[in-house]
Each structure stands twice: as structure tokens, then as C-alpha cells.
C-alpha positions as CSV (number, residue, x, y, z in Angstrom):
1,M,-48.4,-145.7,-98.8
2,S,-49.5,-142.2,-99.6
3,P,-49.1,-140.7,-103.2
4,E,-46.8,-138.0,-101.7
5,A,-44.3,-140.7,-100.6
6,I,-43.9,-142.2,-104.1
7,P,-41.6,-139.5,-105.5
8,R,-39.4,-139.6,-102.4
9,L,-39.3,-143.4,-102.6
10,L,-38.3,-143.2,-106.3
11,N,-35.6,-140.6,-105.5
12,D,-34.2,-142.9,-102.8
13,Y,-34.0,-146.0,-105.0
14,L,-33.4,-144.5,-108.4
15,P,-29.6,-144.6,-108.3
16,A,-29.7,-148.3,-107.5
17,V,-32.2,-149.0,-110.3
18,E,-30.1,-147.0,-112.7
19,I,-26.9,-148.8,-111.8
20,S,-28.6,-152.2,-112.1
21,A,-30.0,-151.3,-115.5
22,M,-26.7,-150.1,-116.7
23,L,-25.0,-153.3,-115.5
24,I,-27.6,-155.4,-117.3
25,V,-27.2,-153.4,-120.6
26,A,-23.4,-153.5,-120.3
27,T,-23.5,-157.3,-119.8
28,V,-25.7,-157.8,-122.9
29,I,-23.6,-155.5,-125.0
30,F,-20.4,-157.3,-123.8
31,R,-21.8,-160.7,-124.7
32,L,-22.9,-159.5,-128.2
33,V,-19.5,-158.0,-128.9
34,A,-17.7,-161.1,-127.6
35,K,-19.8,-163.4,-129.8
36,T,-19.2,-161.1,-132.8
37,V,-15.5,-161.0,-132.2
38,I,-15.4,-164.8,-131.9
39,R,-17.3,-165.1,-135.2
40,F,-14.9,-162.7,-137.0
41,I,-11.9,-164.7,-135.7
42,L,-13.4,-167.9,-136.9
43,L,-14.3,-166.4,-140.3
44,A,-10.7,-165.1,-140.6
45,V,-9.2,-168.5,-139.8
46,L,-11.5,-170.2,-142.4
47,A,-10.6,-167.5,-145.0
48,A,-6.9,-168.1,-144.3
49,V,-7.3,-171.9,-144.7
50,A,-9.2,-171.3,-148.0
51,V,-6.5,-169.0,-149.3
52,F,-3.8,-171.5,-148.3
53,L,-5.5,-174.3,-150.0
54,Y,-6.2,-172.2,-153.1
55,L,-2.5,-171.2,-153.4
56,N,-1.4,-174.8,-153.0
57,Q,-3.7,-176.4,-155.5
58,A,-1.0,-177.8,-157.8
59,P,1.1,-179.4,-155.0
60,L,-2.1,-180.9,-153.5
61,R,-3.1,-182.4,-156.9
62,T,0.4,-183.8,-157.4
63,C,0.3,-185.3,-153.9
64,A,-3.0,-186.9,-154.6
65,R,-1.8,-188.5,-157.8
66,T,1.8,-189.5,-157.1
67,C,2.2,-189.5,-153.3
68,A,5.1,-187.1,-153.7
69,C,3.8,-184.5,-151.3
70,E,5.3,-181.1,-150.8
71,L,3.2,-178.5,-149.2
72,A,4.3,-174.9,-148.5
73,D,7.9,-175.9,-149.5
74,T,8.0,-178.6,-147.0
75,E,8.1,-182.3,-147.9
76,I,5.5,-184.3,-146.0
77,T,4.8,-188.0,-145.7
78,V,1.3,-189.2,-146.0
79,P,0.7,-192.4,-144.0
80,A,-1.7,-193.8,-146.5
81,C,0.9,-193.6,-149.3
82,A,3.6,-195.2,-147.1
83,T,1.4,-198.3,-146.5
84,D,0.6,-198.6,-150.2
85,E,4.2,-198.7,-151.2
86,G,5.2,-201.5,-148.8
């Protein structure tokens, strides 16, 4: 291949190389964004559980001591407490 043919060859294949490079970069960016979004969703769920438990500290303490369980204004039955009574 002569040196004069190299620029023409690059001009012929440059659009395909550019499209391939852009697809690779887009795939990498998409995967990074997807992982970040999943992490933020998981963090938000954990924060919501933490806030829920913090706001319901007193009912949870009462439930642990007396087996009279009411959580989020809903009476619940704990199976371990039911077996202790009978």
C-alpha cells in the first residue's frame, strides 16, 4: 500500500470508525448512568426504611416488651408472641 492511499482509505472508513466509537462510548455512559440510578433508588429505599423505623420507635419498643404490636396505626400479630401465649 502506498503512502498516498492511506488518507483515501481513512476517508473511506472514518465514518464507520466514528459510529463504532460513538456506540461504544454511548454504551459505557448508559451502563454508568443505569448503575448510578439503581444505586440512588436503593439508597432512597434504605433512607425511607430508616425514617419509617425512626418515626415508629415507640410502637416498636412497646411491641418488643408487651407483644401489643401496632405499627403505622395498624394492629399486627407477631407469630412469636402468639406461640408464647398459648
